[in-house]
C-alpha positions in Angstrom: 0.0 0.0 0.0 1.3 3.4 -0.9 2.1 6.1 1.7 -0.7 8.3 0.5 -3.3 5.4 0.6 -2.1 4.4 4.1 -2.3 8.0 5.3 -5.8 8.3 4.0 -6.7 5.1 5.8 -5.2 6.0 9.2 -6.5 9.6 9.1 -9.9 8.5 7.9 -10.2 5.9 10.7 -9.4 8.6 13.2 -12.0 10.9 11.8 -14.6 8.1 11.9 -13.7 7.5 15.6 -14.2 11.2 16.4 -17.5 11.5 14.6 -18.8 8.2 16.2 -17.9 9.6 19.7 -19.7 12.9 18.9 -22.9 11.0 17.9 -22.7 8.9 21.0 -22.2 11.8 23.3 -24.6 14.4 21.7 -25.4 17.3 24.0 -29.0 17.3 25.1 -29.1 20.5 27.0 -27.0 23.6 27.8 -25.3 21.9 30.8 -24.1 19.2 28.4 -23.1 21.8 25.8 -21.1 24.1 28.0 -19.7 21.9 30.8 -20.4 18.2 29.8 -23.1 17.9 32.6 -20.3 18.3 35.2 -19.9 14.5 35.2 -16.4 13.9 33.7 -14.1 11.6 35.7 -10.8 13.4 36.7 -8.6 11.0 34.7 -10.7 11.4 31.6 -10.8 15.2 32.2 -7.0 15.1 32.6 -6.6 13.4 29.2 -9.1 15.8 27.6 -7.3 18.8 29.2 -4.0 17.5 27.9 -5.4 17.1 24.4 -7.1 20.5 24.6 -3.9 22.2 25.6 -1.3 20.2 23.7 -2.1 21.8 20.4 -0.4 21.9 17.0 2.1 24.2 18.7 3.2 21.4 21.1 2.9 18.5 18.5 4.2 20.2 15.3 6.1 23.4 16.2 7.7 23.1 19.6 10.3 20.5 18.6 11.0 22.6 15.5 11.6 25.6 17.8 14.0 23.7 20.0 15.7 22.1 17.0 16.6 25.5 15.6 16.8 27.6 18.8 18.6 24.9 20.8 18.9 26.0 24.5 16.8 29.1 23.9 13.8 26.9 23.0 13.7 25.6 26.7 11.6 28.7 27.6 8.6 27.0 25.9 9.1 23.8 27.8 9.3 25.6 31.2 6.6 28.1 30.5 3.9 25.8 29.1 4.3 23.1 31.8 4.9 25.5 34.7 1.5 27.1 34.1 -0.2 23.9 35.2 1.3 24.3 38.7 -0.4 27.7 38.9 -3.7 26.2 37.7 -3.7 23.4 40.2 -2.7 25.5 43.2 -4.3 28.9 42.5 -7.3 28.6 40.1 -8.8 25.2 39.3 -10.5 24.3 42.7 -11.7 27.8 43.3 -13.3 28.2 39.9 -15.0 24.8 40.3 -16.3 25.9 43.7 -17.9 28.9 41.9 -19.8 26.3 39.8 -20.9 28.2 36.7 -20.4 27.7 33.0 -17.8 30.2 31.7 -14.9 32.5 32.7 -16.7 35.7 31.7 -19.7 34.6 33.8 -17.3 34.3 36.8 -15.8 37.7 36.1 -19.3 39.3 35.6 -20.7 37.9 38.9 -17.5 38.4 40.9 -17.2 42.0 39.8 -21.0 42.6 39.8 -20.9 44.1 36.3 -22.2 43.3 32.9 -19.5 45.6 31.5 -16.8 43.5 33.2 -18.4 40.5 31.6 -18.4 42.0 28.1 -14.8 43.2 28.5 -13.9 39.6 29.5 -15.6 38.3 26.4 -13.7 40.7 24.2 -10.4 39.5 25.8 -11.5 35.9 25.4 -12.3 36.4 21.7 -8.9 38.0 21.0 -7.1 35.2 22.8 -9.1 32.4 21.3 -9.0 33.5 17.7 -5.2 34.2 17.9 -4.7 30.7 19.3 -7.0 29.0 16.9 -5.2 30.5 13.9 -2.1 28.5 14.8 -4.2 25.3 15.0 -5.8 25.7 11.6 -2.4 26.4 10.1 -1.2 23.1 11.5 -4.2 21.3 9.9 -3.4 22.9 6.6 0.3 21.9 6.8 -0.5 18.2 7.5 -3.1 18.0 4.8 -1.0 19.8 2.2 2.0 17.4 2.7 0.5 14.0 3.4 -2.9 14.1 1.6 -1.6 16.0 -1.4 -4.2 18.7 -1.3 -3.8 22.4 -1.1 -3.9 24.2 2.3 -7.4 25.7 1.5 -8.9 22.2 0.9 -7.2 20.8 4.0 -8.6 23.6 6.1 -12.1 23.0 4.7 -11.9 19.3 5.6 -10.6 20.1 9.1 -13.2 22.7 9.7 -16.0 20.3 8.6 -14.8 17.6 11.1 -14.6 20.2 14.0 -18.0 21.6 13.0 -19.6 18.2 13.3 -18.4 17.2 16.7 -18.2 20.6 18.3 -21.6 21.8 17.1 -23.3 18.5 17.7 -21.7 17.3 20.9 -20.7 20.6 22.6 -18.4 20.2 25.6 -19.7 16.7 26.2 -18.8 15.5 22.7 -15.6 17.4 22.7 -14.5 16.0 26.0 -14.7 12.3 25.0 -13.4 13.1 21.5 -10.4 14.7 23.1 -9.7 11.6 25.2 -9.5 9.7 21.9 -7.4 12.4 20.3 -4.9 12.4 23.2 -4.4 8.6 22.8 -3.8 9.2 19.0 -1.4 12.1 19.4 0.7 10.8 22.2 1.1 7.4 20.4 1.9 9.2 17.2 4.5 11.4 18.9 6.3 8.7 21.0 6.4 5.8 18.5 8.7 7.6 15.9 10.7 9.0 18.8 11.5 5.5 20.0 12.5 4.4 16.5 14.8 7.3 16.0 16.3 7.0 19.5 17.2 3.4 18.7 18.7 4.5 15.4 20.8 7.3 16.8 21.8 6.0 20.2 20.7 2.4 20.5 18.5 3.3 23.4 14.7 3.0 23.1 13.7 5.6 25.7 14.0 9.1 24.1 14.4 10.8 27.5 17.5 8.7 28.3 18.8 8.8 24.7 18.8 12.6 24.9 21.8 12.4 27.3 23.5 9.3 25.8 26.3 8.5 23.4 25.7 8.1 19.7 25.8 4.5 18.5 29.2 3.3 17.3 31.1 6.1 18.9 32.1 7.7 22.2 30.5 11.1 21.5 27.4 12.2 23.3 24.4 13.3 21.2 24.5 16.9 22.3 28.2 17.1 22.0 28.0 15.8 18.5 25.3 18.3 17.6 27.3 21.2 19.0 30.2 20.2 16.8 28.1 19.9 13.7 26.2 23.2 14.0 29.3 25.2 15.1 31.2 23.8 12.1 28.5 25.4 9.9 28.8 28.7 11.7 25.7 28.5 13.9 25.8 29.1 17.6 26.4 26.0 19.7 23.1 24.1 20.2 23.6 24.0 24.0 24.4 27.7 24.3 21.8 30.5 24.8 21.7 33.6 22.7 18.6 35.3 24.2 19.0 37.9 26.8 18.2 36.9 30.4 15.3 39.3 30.7 13.7 38.0 27.5 14.0 34.4 28.7 12.4 35.3 32.0 9.6 37.3 30.5 8.7 34.7 27.8 8.7 31.9 30.5 6.6 34.0 32.9 4.1 35.1 30.1 3.7 31.5 29.0 3.1 30.3 32.6 0.6 33.0 33.5 -1.0 32.6 30.0 -1.5 28.9 30.6 -3.3 29.7 33.8 -5.5 32.3 32.0 -6.5 30.4 28.9 -10.3 30.2 28.8 -10.5 26.9 27.0 -8.3 25.3 29.6 -10.0 26.9 32.6 -13.4 25.8 31.5 -12.3 22.2 31.6 -12.3 22.4 35.4 -16.0 23.2 35.4 -16.8 19.7 33.9 -15.8 17.5 36.9 -18.3 16.5 39.7 -16.5 17.8 42.7 -14.1 20.6 43.7 -11.3 18.1 44.7 -11.7 16.5 41.2 -10.6 19.8 39.7 -7.3 19.7 41.4 -6.9 16.0 40.6 -7.7 16.8 36.9 -4.8 19.4 36.8 -2.4 16.8 38.3 -3.5 14.1 35.7 -3.2 16.6 32.9 0.3 17.6 33.9 1.3 13.9 34.0 -0.2 13.3 30.5 1.5 16.4 29.2 4.8 15.5 30.6 5.0 12.4 28.4 5.2 14.6 25.3 7.1 17.4 26.9 10.0 15.3 28.2 10.2 13.6 24.7 10.3 16.8 22.7 13.9 17.9 23.5 15.1 14.4 22.3 13.0 14.6 19.2 14.3 18.1 18.4 18.0 17.3 18.9 17.9 14.1 16.9 15.9 15.8 14.1 18.4 18.6 13.8 21.3 16.1 13.7 19.5 13.9 11.1 18.6 16.8 8.9 22.1 18.3 8.9 23.8 15.0 8.3 21.4 14.0 5.5 22.5 17.0 3.5 26.1 16.0 4.2 27.8 19.4 4.6 31.4 19.8 3.8 34.0 22.0 5.6 32.8 25.6 6.1 33.8 27.7 3.1 34.4 24.7 0.8 32.6 24.5 -2.5 32.4 20.7 -2.4 31.2 18.1 0.1 27.6 19.3 0.1 24.7 17.2 -1.3 24.1 17.8 -5.0 20.6 19.3 -5.5 19.8 16.7 -8.2 20.6 14.0 -5.7 18.4 15.3 -3.0 16.4 12.6 -1.2 12.7 12.0 -1.7 11.6 13.6 1.6 13.4 16.8 0.5 11.4 16.8 -2.8 8.1 16.1 -0.9 8.5 19.0 1.4 9.7 21.3 -1.4 6.3 20.8 -3.1 4.6 22.3 0.0 6.7 25.5 -0.1 7.8 24.9 3.5 11.3 23.9 2.5 13.0 26.1 -0.1 16.3 25.9 -1.9 17.9 28.8 -3.8 21.2 28.1 -5.6 22.8 31.4 -5.0 26.3 30.5 -6.3 25.1 28.3 -9.2 27.2 25.3 -8.2 24.1 22.9 -8.0 24.9 21.9 -4.4 22.9 22.5 -1.2 24.8 24.7 1.3 23.6 25.7 4.7 26.1 28.4 5.5 26.6 31.9 4.2 30.2 32.7 3.3 29.5 35.4 0.9 31.1 38.0 3.1 34.1 35.8 4.0 33.2 35.8 7.8 32.6 32.0 7.8 29.2 32.6 9.6 25.6 31.6 8.8 23.1 34.4 8.8 20.5 33.7 11.4 17.2 35.6 11.0 14.5 35.5 13.7 13.3 32.0 14.5 13.8 30.7 11.0 17.0 28.9 9.9 18.1 30.8 6.8 21.5 29.9 5.5 22.9 30.8 2.2 20.7 28.5 0.1 18.3 26.5 2.3 15.3 27.6 4.3 13.5 25.1 6.6 10.2 26.0 8.2 10.1 25.3 11.9 6.7 23.6 11.7 7.8 20.7 9.5 10.4 19.1 11.7 8.2 16.6 13.6 6.3 15.7 10.5 9.5 15.3 8.3 11.6 13.6 11.0 10.2 10.0 10.3 10.8 10.5 6.5 14.3 11.8 7.1 15.1 8.8 9.3 13.6 6.3 6.7 11.0 5.0 9.1 8.2 2.7 7.8 5.2 4.2 6.0 2.8 3.3 8.8 4.8 5.5 11.2 4.7 8.4 8.8 0.9 8.0 8.4 0.5 7.8 12.2 2.4 11.1 12.7 0.1 12.7 10.2 -3.0 11.5 12.2 -1.4 12.7 15.4 -0.7 16.2 14.0 -4.3 16.5 12.9 -5.6 15.2 16.2 -3.5 17.8 18.1 -4.7 20.7 16.0 -8.3 19.7 15.9 -8.6 18.9 19.7 -7.5 22.4 20.7 -9.4 24.1 17.9 -12.6 22.5 19.1 -12.1 23.6 22.7 -11.3 27.2 21.6 -14.3 27.3 19.3 -16.6 26.1 22.1 -15.5 28.8 24.5 -16.0 31.4 21.7 -19.5 30.0 21.2 -20.3 30.0 24.9 -19.1 33.5 25.3 -21.5 34.7 22.6 -24.5 32.6 23.4 -24.3 32.4 27.2 -22.4 35.5 28.2 -23.6 38.1 25.7 -27.0 36.7 24.5 -28.3 35.2 27.7 -26.2 37.1 30.2 -26.7 40.6 28.8 -29.0 41.0 25.8 -31.8 38.3 26.3 -31.7 37.1 30.0 -35.0 35.3 29.6 -34.2 33.3 26.5 -35.2 29.6 26.7 -32.6 26.9 27.1 -33.6 25.4 23.7 -33.0 28.8 21.9 -29.8 29.3 23.8 -28.5 25.9 22.7 -29.4 26.8 19.1 -27.6 30.1 19.4 -24.5 28.4 20.8 -24.4 26.0 17.8 -24.8 28.8 15.3 -22.1 30.8 17.0 -19.8 27.8 16.9 -20.4 27.5 13.2 -19.6 31.1 12.5 -16.5 30.9 14.7 -15.3 27.9 12.7 -15.5 29.9 9.4 -13.5 32.8 10.9 -10.9 30.3 12.3 -10.5 28.8 8.8 -9.8 32.2 7.3 -7.2 32.9 10.1 -5.6 29.5 9.4 -5.3 30.4 5.8 -3.7 33.8 6.5 -1.9 33.3 9.8 0.3 36.1 11.3 3.3 33.7 11.9 4.3 30.1 12.4 2.3 27.9 14.7 4.2 28.2 18.0 4.8 31.9 17.5 1.1 32.6 17.0 0.2 30.5 20.0 2.8 32.3 22.1 1.1 35.6 21.3 -2.2 34.1 22.6 -0.6 33.1 25.9 0.8 36.6 26.2 -2.7 38.1 25.7 -4.2 35.7 28.3 -1.5 36.6 30.8 -2.0 40.3 30.3 -5.8 40.3 30.4 -7.7 37.4 32.1 -5.1 35.9 34.5 -4.8 38.9 36.8 -8.5 39.6 37.2 -9.3 35.9 37.8 -6.5 35.7 40.5 -7.6 38.9 42.1 -11.2 37.8 42.0 -10.4 34.8 44.1 -7.8 36.3 46.5 -8.5 40.0 46.8 -11.7 40.9 48.7 -11.1 44.6 48.0 -10.8 44.4 44.2 -13.8 46.0 42.6 -15.4 46.3 39.1 -13.7 49.6 38.2 -10.2 48.1 38.9 -10.9 44.9 37.1 -12.3 46.6 33.9 -9.4 49.1 33.8 -6.8 46.4 34.4 -8.1 44.1 31.7 -8.3 46.9 29.1 -4.9 48.3 30.0 -3.2 44.8 29.8 -5.0 43.8 26.6 -4.5 47.1 24.7 -0.8 47.4 25.7 0.1 43.8 24.8 -1.9 43.6 21.6 -0.5 47.0 20.5 3.1 45.9 21.1 2.6 42.6 19.2 1.0 44.4 16.2 3.8 47.0 16.2 6.4 44.3 15.6 4.4 41.7 13.8 1.6 43.4 11.9 -1.4 41.4 10.7 -3.4 43.3 8.2 -0.7 45.9 7.8 3.1 45.8 7.7 5.0 46.0 11.1 5.7 49.5 12.3 9.1 48.5 13.6 11.7 45.8 12.8 11.3 42.9 15.1 14.9 43.1 16.5 16.2 43.5 20.1 17.4 47.0 19.3 13.7 48.1 19.0 12.2 46.0 21.8 11.1 47.6 25.0 13.8 46.7 27.6 14.9 44.0 25.2 11.7 42.0 25.6 10.4 40.3 22.5 6.7 40.2 21.5 6.5 36.6 22.7 7.4 37.8 26.2 5.7 41.2 26.4 2.6 39.6 28.0 4.5 39.5 31.3 4.8 43.3 31.2 1.1 43.6 30.2 0.3 41.4 33.2 2.2 43.7 35.6 0.5 46.7 34.0 -2.9 45.0 34.5 -2.1 44.3 38.2 -0.8 47.9 38.8 -3.8 49.6 37.1 -6.3 47.3 38.8 -4.9 47.9 42.3 -4.6 51.7 41.7 -8.1 52.2 40.4 -9.7 50.0 43.0 -8.1 52.0 45.8 -9.6 55.3 44.6 -13.1 53.9 43.9 -15.9 52.4 46.1 -15.3 48.9 47.6 -17.4 46.0 46.4 -20.8 45.3 47.9 -21.1 43.0 51.0 -22.7 40.1 49.0 -19.6 40.1 46.6 -17.3 40.0 49.6 -19.2 37.0 51.0 -19.0 35.3 47.5 -15.2 35.7 47.6 -15.1 34.2 51.1 -17.1 31.2 50.0 -15.0 30.6 46.9 -11.8 30.8 48.9 -12.8 27.7 51.0 -12.7 25.1 48.2 -14.6 22.3 49.8 
């Protein structure tokens, strides 16, 4: 059976599984649609949370970031996992004790203001659509390479599948679909990692292979990789080039952003008891750790395999590199997608990674992309291309394709549901039509989910960056807008509606404005995205931490010069703070 036929079979079987689960778990009421009837077991909820959060950024892009950034890529590992400690200790049990449906609903009642609720919805929509753009781009990449369709067609298929189980099943359908998607994505990530670990080091466990010697030699994997990349003019793989303040800010923004993501927070409303919310966070962290401890090994071995496949010669030499006409099949496959590009700048017909045009024997490193003299490799293809580079069996390659789609669709569904709930429950029922029937509210939620899917598809077709970068922006927006007001809503009795509203707006506007200044979306960036132009040397990926501090500062300041909250709100806070 050909690779394409096998891929269609594996991906098609996974789609059939998701649709079958959605039909079995169809939402019958708003409780099922928004919070799965609050009857999900903590272990199942931990799996669903892991799938909800381990998006295309984790599956496709994070290993690519680490492969090309090396040591600097560790900020994503630390930030994205550390956020779950904040969730388990500071937020999850208290939000479950509150016992409602959505994060904007909590903010609206805690701050006794429909205005606060609407501002929270605005923040949620900015965060969720930014995040979902990265997921849909991941879907398009997988479809364009493995199913031989253009990105637009791939997005349409992905949108259709998500529409079916998100609109039909709501949170109940999404939850049990995500349990299946977690099993698919974690199996698809670890199986090729084990194969490649055996090839490179002779050790089957990737986490151990990461610190082991290469087969047939006495050189450690990271030591060999350092030697290879420095010979090409790159910085050593194990050395950091980012400034300390940027590393700190990116890590902190990702941690606080994780704890402020609405589609993750709502998962803790789906369990039966308060203690189950904390247990769910623990299980989720365990399930996430399986992938996150594997990713550094995958990244390092992928970088080594990619470099050695092209067979670079000595730096500055015109020979020794792979002839372009002799490039392997995987190279040709990815060239067809436009995500791997070769430009023969010196006309010698050979693929060269380094740039020696100015006789400084150094590769030119631009942003997060690896751009040498003649070859450009997109960060998002590393995990997908790795099995092909290593000549693994076709069934492994097909499995990776199914895993990448599962990772992207699981998170996209969760994001689209919180957008739908924000519109139907928080805006329509909470503000505009408080007496709307449950049946009409459910219909409105499904219509909102359908519209959100169409918008998400457009953003996936025209994303503002590569997958992990787009997702990092979403985390920054969550850290700067929602995380502070949720934390203060639980632990600060004095915080009032004026402070919360002012804080959310200040954090969101500052962070979004900073990102747009350097990245642009519908217009060119206003400033070059270089450390020379960054505020205090902090990149757009880390600016959410500054936005968070601004949010806290504005909220505290405004609350101190305005009236304290009513007594009933103070009593609500006291009840929430006893999570039993």
